[in-house]
N, C-alpha and C positions, 0 to 999 in steps of 0.2 A: 963935693957938696952933697949932702944926704937927700934922698927922694922921701917927701913926706907922703906919698901914697904907695900901698901894697899893690903892686899891679899883678894881675892874674891873668895868664894868657888864656885865650878861648879854649885852647886844646886841654889845658889844665882844668878848666872849668867843666869841660865836657867830660873829662875822665872822672873827675873826683866828684862832681855833683850831679850832672845831668844823667849820665849813664846809670850810675847806682839807683838813682830815683826812677828811672824808666824801668831798670830791671825789677826793682822792688814792686812797683805798681803792676808790671806785668805779671809777677809771682802772685801777687794778691789777686788779680783778676783770674788767673788760671785756677787758684785755690777756690776762689768764689764759684767759678764755672764749674769745677770738679764737685764742690758740695751741693751745687744746684742740680747738677746730673745725678749725684747720688741720692738726693731727696726725691728728685722726679722718679729715680728707678724704684725707691722704696714705695713711693705712692702708687706707681705703676703695677708693682707686685701686688700691692694691697687691693688695687682695683681689679686685677686679674683673679686673685683669690676671691674676692667677694663675688665676682662674676660666676667663678666656678662653683662656689658655694650656693649660689643662687640656682644655677642650673641643676646642680644635684638635688637641691630641694625640690625644684620643679619636677625633676625626673620621678624622685621618690612620691610626691604628691600625685603625680599622674598614675604611677604605678599602684599606689594605694587606692585611687579612685577607681581605676580599672578593676583591682581586685574586689572592692565593695561592689561595684556594679555586677560583676561576674557572680560574686556569691549570692547577691539578691536574685539575679536571674536564675541561679541554680536553686535557690530556695523556692522561688515562684515555680519553677519546673517541678520540683519535688512535691510541692503542695498539689499542683495541678495533676500530677501522676496518682498522688495519694487520695485525692478526692475522686477521681475516676475509678481507681480500684475499690475504694470504699462503697462506691454505688452499687457494686456487684452484691454486697451483703443483702440488699433488699431483694434480690432474684432468688427465690427458694428452689426453683426448679433446676436441677443441675445441668440438664442439657441446654436450658436457655442461658444459664449462667456461662457456660463454655462459648455459646454461640456469641453473646454480647462482649465477652473478653476477647476473643478472636477479632471482633470488629474494632475494638478501641486499642488493640495492641499497637497497630502502626501510629497511632497519634500520640503516644506516650513519648516524653522529651528525655527521659533519663534511662540509663542501662539498668540502674538499681530498680526503677519502676517496672521496666520490662521484665527483668527476673522475677520480681514479685509476682507479676501478672502470669507469667508462664507457671509459676507455683500453684496459683489458683486453678488454672486449667489443668494441671497434672493432678492436683488433689481432688478435683471433681471426677476426673476419669478413674481414679484409684477407688474412690467411693462407690462408684457404680459397680466397678469390677468386684469389690469386696461383696457388695450386696448381692450381685449375681451368683458368685460362688456359694455364699452361705445359702441362698435360696434353692439352688440346685442340690446342696447338700441335704437340706431339710426334706426336698422331695425324694431324694435317693434313699434316705433312711426310713421313709414312710411316715414322716411326722405330719405332713400336710397332704392335702389331696390336690388333684389336678386343677380343679377350679379355683382353689385358694392360691395355688402357684401361679395360675394365669392372671388372676386380679394383681397380686403383688408384682408380677414381672411387668405388667402393663403401667404400673406406677412406680417403677424401681428408681426413677430420676426425680419424682416429685418431693415437694417439700413435706408432704404429710407421710412419707414412707416409714420413717421411724415409728410414728404412732401406730401406723398399720401393722408393722411388723410386731411391735409390742403387743398389740391386741390379738393377732391371728396366731402368731407363734405362741404366745403366752397361753391363750386358750387351748391350743393344740397340746402343749406340755401339760396343762391342767388335766384335760381330758384323758391323756395317757397316764395320769398318775405319776408323773415324773417331777413334781414340784419339789419334793423333798429327797429326791434321788440324788446324793452327793455325786456318786460316781458319774452318773449321766452329765451332771452340771459341770463337772471337771472335764469331761471329755468335750463338752460344748465349747468351753473356754480355750482347750487346746485346739479344737478345729478352727475357731475364729482365728486364732494366731497362725496357724497353718496357712489358711486362705489368704490372710494378709501377706505374709512372706511370699507366697506364690505370685501375688499381684506384683510385689516388688521386683522378684527375680525375673518374671516375665519381660520386665522393661529392660532388664540388663542384656537380654539376648541380642547379639548383633552390635553391641555397643564396643567403643574402643577399650574399654575397660577390661572386657573379656575377648581381646582381639586375638590372642595367642591360642594354639592349639590346645595347651595345657589348661589355659584359663577357660576355655570352651568346654572342655571334658569336665573339669571341676564344677562349672555351673550346671551342666547337664545332670551330672551326678547328684547334686544338691536338689535340684528340681524332682529328680526321679524318687529321691529319698522322702521328699516332702509328700509327693502323690502317694507313696507306698504307706506311710503313716496315715495319711488322710484315709485311705480305703480300709485300713485297720479300724480307725475310729468309726467310720460309717457302719461297719459290721458290729462293732461293740454296741453302738448306740441303737443300731435296729434291733439287736438281739435283746438288749435291756429295756427296750420299749414296751410299755404296757399297751396292748392294742385294744383294751375295752372289750366289748361284747360283740364286735363285728365278727361274722361268721366266715370260717374258711370253707365250711360245707353247709348246705341248706339244714337248719333245724339244729344246728349246733352252736355252741358258744366257745369262743377262745380265750384262753386265760393267759397271765402275764408270763408264765414260762413256756408257753406253746402248747400246753395241754389243752383238750377238748373234751365236751362232755354234751350230751343231749340238752335240748331246751328244757325238757320236763325235769329232768335231774337238776339242772341249774336252778329252776325255779323253786323246786321242792326244798332244796338246801338253803337257798338265799333268803326266801320267804320264811324260813323257820317251820315248814310243815313236817320236816323230817331232819333228823341229824346223822342219818345214816345214808350211805351210797353203796352200791355194789363194790365188791372187793376189786373187781378188775379195773373200775374207774379210779379208785384211791391208789392202785398200784401203777397206773399210768401216769399219775400226776407227779410233778416235781415239787420241791419245797417252795418255790416261788409261786406255782399254781395254787397250792393250799393256802399260803399267806394271802393271796390275792382274793381267793374265794371266802376266807374269812372276813377280810376287809370289806368286801361287797355286801357281805351279810349284815356287818355293822352299819354301813352306810344306808342300806336298806331299811333296817330297823329304825335308825335315826330319822330317815326320810318319812317313813310311816307315821312315827310319832309327832312329827312336826307338821305333816299335812292333816293328821287327826285333830291336833290342837287348833288348827286353823278354821275347822268346821264345826258345826254343832255336834254335841255328843250323841253317839248313836248307840243302840243297843248292841250287845254281843252277836246277836243274829244278823243286824245290819252290817256290822264291822265284817263279820265273815262273808256276807254276800260282796261287801266292797272288795275284800282281799281275793275272792274267787274271780270277780270281774277284772281285777287288774292282772291276775295270773292268766286268765284266758286272753286278754288283750296281748299281753306280752309274748305268749306262745304264738298267737296269730301273726304278730309282727316278726317273731324270728322265722316262721315257716315261709312267710311272704317276702322275706328279705327287706323289710321296711325298717324306719327307725321305730324305737320303742317310746312310747309315751309313759314316762314313769308314774304319772298319776293314774291312768288306767281307769278312770272311774267317770268320765264325764257323763254318760248317759244315766247310769244308776244312782250316782251321786245326786243328780238334778232330781231324779225321781224320789229319792229319800228326803231330800230337803223340802220338796213339796208336800211330802206325806208329813213332816214334821212340822210344817206350818199350818196343817188342816186342823180345825177345832172340832171337838166332839160335843154335840147337843142331844137333843131329845132324838133327833133324827141323825145318827152320826154319818159325817162325810167318809166316803170311801171312793176308790178309784172309778167305781161304776156309778156312784151318786155323788159327784164332787160338790154340788151345791147343798147336800144335806137336807134336801126337801122329802 
């Protein structure tokens, strides 16, 4: 008889249903777990990258901040140094400027500022050295006198030295009739250049730049050549100098070329009382002497006309007396070694002016009757 029920043994059930379901579920769980782990790994990588990016950004920002702070500090330091160095511009005296510079040098904050300040000190020293060399040169060529040299030497570092130099040296050049002497002016410029080069080369002595024997010899030769040329210029400038009317011997007048003549001969020619001089005088004069003599005569005539125009008109007799008085006064000054008063008329001029102001009446005024009574 047939069985109405399909009987399935437990073993078959286990093998056909339970185990496959279990395996399937386990596989799903593992896949799910794998996907979860993978997702968690991706998220972890993202978090790590985000953290790394954040750290890098923070590092960059910190470096940028430090850089800005450093730049600001350097800018402040540079401004601090610049303000200190600029304050030296208000110190005109070079010695005082160097003293102040040496005091503030240790307080500077930047190497650039320290180098600039050292340049200020070196420049001040060079300026004083150049001034001293030119001053010695002017004295050596006889352009200035000892008292002028002493005054300028005592003020060589002062703020007013340039003005003093312009006035004293300019006046000396004018008095020596060298204003329009192109050769002398050219030599003066070359002399200034040589003195500047000597100042520069003097600082190179003993430096590492000229440490070798060959370099030292080269430097010494260059300095020697500069000094040789300087001596040549001083001789040329002294020879070309027009020394005015200062006497080499009492009673004589020295002309531009070095020729001399007696005070009487000089006055007679320059004042126009004679156009002739002894033949031995003419033969002893150089062309420079003759040109100088003619120039002085023109200057004398110009000066006489100017002075006559400035005072009341005199008669021919009065003018003759004035010229004679000036001549006598000039001769006296030459013989006594004194400076010449180019007016030469103080006493006689005053007397003639008094006479010109006197009015004649019924009882004429005279020197012996000034009131006309």
